[in-house]
C-alpha positions, -999 to 999 in steps of 0.1 A, spaced: 17 264 -288 6 230 -295 -18 214 -267 6 186 -260 34 212 -251 8 232 -233 -2 203 -210 34 193 -204 41 230 -193 8 230 -171 20 199 -154 53 214 -146 36 245 -134 14 223 -110 46 208 -95 44 175 -113 79 164 -116 75 127 -122 52 109 -147 47 72 -152 32 56 -183 34 37 -216 33 59 -248 12 57 -278 -1 80 -305 -24 100 -282 3 108 -255 37 105 -270 42 141 -280 31 153 -244 55 129 -227 83 142 -250 76 177 -242 73 172 -206 109 155 -204 127 176 -231 111 209 -227 102 211 -190 126 189 -173 103 161 -162 111 128 -151 92 100 -172 94 63 -161 81 42 -191 64 8 -179 65 -23 -198 27 -26 -194 -1 -2 -186 -10 -21 -156 25 -17 -143 22 21 -149 -8 27 -129 6 6 -101 39 29 -103 15 58 -98 -1 41 -68 32 34 -51 45 69 -56 13 85 -43 8 61 -14 41 68 -1 42 105 -5 6 115 -3 12 136 -36 -9 126 -67 8 100 -89 5 111 -123 2 84 -150 -4 85 -189 -15 60 -213 -30 60 -247 -66 49 -256 -87 17 -259 -69 -14 -247 -42 8 -230 -70 22 -206 -86 -10 -200 -53 -24 -190 -53 2 -161 -86 -8 -145 -75 -31 -116 -51 -3 -106 -80 24 -107 -100 1 -83 -69 -4 -61 -64 35 -58 -100 40 -51 -103 15 -23 -69 27 -10 -81 64 -11 -50 74 -31 -47 106 -51 -39 97 -87 -43 114 -122 -45 92 -152 -41 111 -183 -55 88 -210 -57 95 -246 -89 89 -266 -96 80 -302 -99 111 -324 -133 129 -323 -138 124 -358 -129 88 -359 -157 62 -363 -138 30 -374 -108 30 -352 -103 -6 -339 -93 8 -305 -124 29 -299 -144 22 -266 -166 44 -245 -139 53 -222 -161 70 -195 -184 39 -194 -154 18 -188 -137 40 -159 -170 49 -139 -176 13 -125 -142 13 -109 -151 42 -87 -126 66 -102 -136 101 -111 -136 110 -150 -131 144 -165 -135 149 -202 -112 176 -221 -142 194 -237 -123 214 -263 -87 220 -271 -91 256 -257 -106 244 -225 -81 215 -219 -58 234 -194 -86 242 -173 -101 207 -175 -67 194 -164 -67 218 -134 -101 204 -123 -91 168 -129 -59 172 -107 -78 192 -81 -104 165 -77 -77 137 -75 -62 156 -45 -93 166 -27 -112 134 -34 -83 114 -26 -90 88 -54 -78 83 -90 -92 107 -116 -91 99 -154 -84 129 -176 -96 120 -211 -80 137 -239 -90 129 -276 -58 123 -298 -66 149 -323 -66 178 -296 -29 171 -289 -17 189 -321 -42 218 -318 -28 253 -315 -38 269 -281 -29 299 -260 -12 289 -229 -24 304 -195 -15 297 -160 -46 280 -142 -45 278 -103 -56 244 -87 -71 265 -60 -65 238 -34 -78 245 1 -55 246 30 -52 214 51 -70 217 84 -72 195 116 -107 182 124 -117 191 160 -143 168 177 -174 177 194 -166 183 231 -199 164 241 -189 133 222 -154 135 237 -170 135 271 -191 104 262 -160 86 251 -142 96 281 -170 85 303 -167 50 286 -130 48 290 -134 56 327 -157 28 332 -135 1 313 -112 -24 331 -94 -38 303 -87 -10 275 -68 -14 244 -58 13 219 -55 5 184 -38 29 159 -43 29 121 -28 48 92 -48 78 102 -27 81 134 6 77 118 16 113 126 2 112 160 23 84 176 33 105 208 -3 116 214 -16 79 212 12 67 234 3 94 259 -33 83 258 -25 45 262 -2 55 292 -29 75 307 -55 48 306 -31 18 312 -38 3 279 -15 -18 255 -12 -5 220 -19 -24 187 -18 -12 151 -36 -20 118 -15 -36 92 -10 -3 74 4 13 105 27 -17 113 57 -12 136 45 22 148 49 11 184 77 -15 178 100 -15 207 74 -4 232 71 -28 260 32 -31 257 32 -30 221 8 -59 207 18 -56 170 -7 -60 144 -45 -64 154 -64 -92 137 -53 -123 119 -16 -114 117 -13 -110 154 6 -135 175 -13 -156 201 -6 -132 230 -18 -104 210 -51 -121 201 -57 -132 237 -53 -97 250 -74 -81 224 -102 -107 228 -103 -101 265 -105 -64 263 -137 -48 274 -130 -16 254 -110 -7 222 -100 30 215 -95 29 177 -78 60 162 -74 65 124 -81 27 118 -101 11 90 -115 -15 111 -118 -39 82 -127 -76 84 -90 -85 88 -83 -60 116 -113 -70 135 -111 -107 129 -142 -108 107 -162 -84 131 -154 -101 164 -136 -70 176 -168 -50 171 -190 -74 190 -210 -57 218 -202 -22 206 -170 -21 225 -153 2 201 -147 38 204 -138 47 168 -119 81 161 -119 90 124 -119 121 102 -149 104 82 -180 91 95 -184 69 65 -151 51 71 -163 36 105 -184 5 106 -219 9 119 -213 -16 147 -188 7 165 -202 17 198 -191 54 198 -178 75 169 -157 106 175 -151 126 143 -117 143 145 -80 142 138 -65 112 158 -38 134 178 -63 161 186 -88 135 198 -61 116 219 -50 149 235 -87 158 243 -93 125 258 -64 129 281 -75 162 291 -110 151 299 -97 122 319 -74 144 338 -102 169 345 -125 140 359 -95 125 379 -101 91 363 -72 66 375 -53 47 350 -62 9 349 -39 -19 360 -44 -38 327 -6 -36 317 14 -59 339 49 -73 337 34 -106 329 18 -91 299 50 -75 288 68 -110 293 41 -128 272 44 -102 243 82 -106 244 79 -144 244 58 -144 212 85 -126 193 109 -156 199 111 -182 171 98 -215 184 110 -251 172 105 -255 134 96 -285 115 120 -298 89 112 -288 52 118 -309 21 152 -311 6 162 -280 -15 139 -257 3 144 -235 35 121 -228 63 103 -196 56 104 -181 90 140 -187 94 148 -171 59 126 -140 66 140 -135 101 176 -136 87 167 -113 58 152 -87 83 186 -87 99 208 -83 68 186 -61 45 195 -25 45 180 -6 76 171 23 54 143 6 35 110 9 20 89 -23 22 63 -30 -4 45 -63 0 25 -80 -30 -5 -99 -21 -7 -137 -16 -3 -166 11 33 -156 20 21 -125 36 11 -145 67 49 -149 74 66 -120 56 43 -92 73 53 -106 107 91 -108 102 103 -82 77 101 -49 97 101 -14 85 102 22 98 67 37 102 55 55 70 79 35 49 55 6 41 33 3 10 6 -24 6 -11 -26 -26 -38 -52 -16 -70 -31 -12 -86 -50 -41 -73 -85 -31 -53 -88 -62 -18 -103 -66 9 -93 -91 7 -55 -80 40 -53 -61 65 -48 -88 50 -19 -103 41 -3 -70 78 -8 -58 92 11 -88 68 40 -79 79 40 -42 116 36 -53 114 66 -77 96 88 -50 124 80 -24 157 69 -41 176 74 -9 162 43 6 165 7 -7 130 -7 -16 124 -43 -5 95 -58 -26 82 -91 -13 59 -113 -32 51 -148 -40 61 -167 -70 28 -165 -86 26 -127 -81 59 -123 -95 51 -141 -127 18 -126 -127 30 -90 -129 66 -86 -118 87 -101 -146 81 -73 -172 84 -43 -147 116 -60 -131 132 -49 -165 119 -14 -159 136 -14 -126 168 -24 -143 165 2 -169 158 30 -145 188 18 -120 167 16 -91 177 5 -56 151 -26 -55 156 -60 -39 128 -84 -48 122 -113 -23 103 -141 -38 87 -165 -15 86 -192 -39 66 -224 -30 62 -234 -67 27 -223 -75 -5 -207 -62 -2 -216 -24 -37 -203 -12 -53 -225 -38 -30 -256 -29 -44 -252 7 -80 -254 -6 -75 -284 -28 -56 -301 0 -83 -295 27 -109 -307 3 -93 -339 -6 -88 -327 -42 -58 -326 -66 -33 -300 -54 -11 -305 -83 -34 -283 -104 -20 -253 -83 16 -260 -90 38 -247 -118 72 -255 -131 85 -219 -132 118 -211 -148 148 -202 -127 138 -169 -113 174 -159 -104 184 -167 -139 154 -146 -152 167 -117 -133 199 -119 -146 188 -123 -182 168 -91 -176 201 -73 -166 197 -75 -128 212 -98 -104 197 -130 -89 203 -153 -59 186 -186 -51 183 -199 -14 176 -235 -13 193 -245 20 209 -230 52 243 -226 35 228 -205 7 210 -184 33 244 -178 50 256 -164 16 228 -141 8 244 -113 30 272 -110 4 248 -109 -25 230 -79 -8 261 -61 1 278 -66 -34 246 -57 -55 251 -32 -82 216 -31 -96 181 -46 -89 185 -80 -70 161 -109 -69 163 -133 -40 146 -165 -47 135 -183 -15 127 -218 -23 100 -229 1 81 -260 9 45 -257 -1 34 -279 27 49 -259 54 35 -224 46 10 -208 70 -25 -209 56 -46 -177 49 -72 -170 76 
């Protein structure tokens, strides 16, 4: 058969059921075969950047490889931000990229594609010959899964029409295994816990499947529990849940964590945001539990290599064996202060034609569908939205590993495709939506996805507005006269609703309940009353 058909058949055999992308002369026949001969689902993006973010959203939510395809040259260079995002998010992705024909010297789209890809940190696999391409595909897909990063599989366009013999090739993936810690290191960590008077337990994304074990450990040592941003809401509803550690934490949360003499971190990244620019790591007061030593900052006091749940259980056993009593750090006063920080205080008046951001987001949290995925774009609005829009653990995707805005819409489409049983709520700023959302909103409409886009619209790029204002410079340079975003959504075939005052906010419930397709909710906000970035 032709190689393009053999590749499509091989992808189906490797249990790839969904592929995102944008077609061109180097991949269009493969996509056609994937859909019409092997029953695959293909989601066509408006832009290659959107396609790679769709793959990211799919993979980040499911843990399975997000498979994306683009053609050559500028199509590949348009994916570079997404490749870096996937690398830094440790997300398994396969990008099948066309390349210009091997015999072509004068193609205007020719570029050294390996040299473009490698600086992103992504892997690169070359289809060596038409006959070896199926084997090369298996290597690329296997690497993406095992290395947990994007791998670009580079296939020259003239290979696609070559005649090849199809053969099944196994990925030979290793069986998943739990990492068990060194008993001596567990004993050392248990001794440190026994000596602590004010311990705090911090859970990251690596502890998402170990919630009960982490809570048992926290109960055993008398510690309140906090999470990283990516593990948000893991302990929501628990009386001693601190919420998100770091710059997004409330005043009571920050006071408790600052006063802790030991932090037991399980499966947490311990980046500068979680640790408040390293303050949490001061004095070596962290016991860091992770499956990889290279994921833990050197400043951590004790490193325990192992699965979060396994280590939590081992620590409880060690403490029981030594007869260590629980500390009295958790008190009713602490519980009361944590409950109090969740209550909305008095809010300042905002400018005419705008709504208060906390009031609006708290209201949306109550009326948005309970069965929801939440995707957050990057931007100043996050300081409010991440506090007030809640989500069940494991249903949150944050494409912010590279510090870029504009990634949310593509990511939301990938997540919504992966789990169509839930409503995907994508929260973004107006700058982020204009930056990368408008084109892919049309994709959501075309695909008929259950997506609600909440735009926190302060009329420009808010983080830059703050910097200009603080320095006595001209903040108007950061402001934009955007089009009516609700009207843009309707023009794209979706639905749009603008919230300019409390009366509009009271009507948004109906817009959500009556929606027939993708819905955009444009929250008009006062740029002078937004929480600054840390």
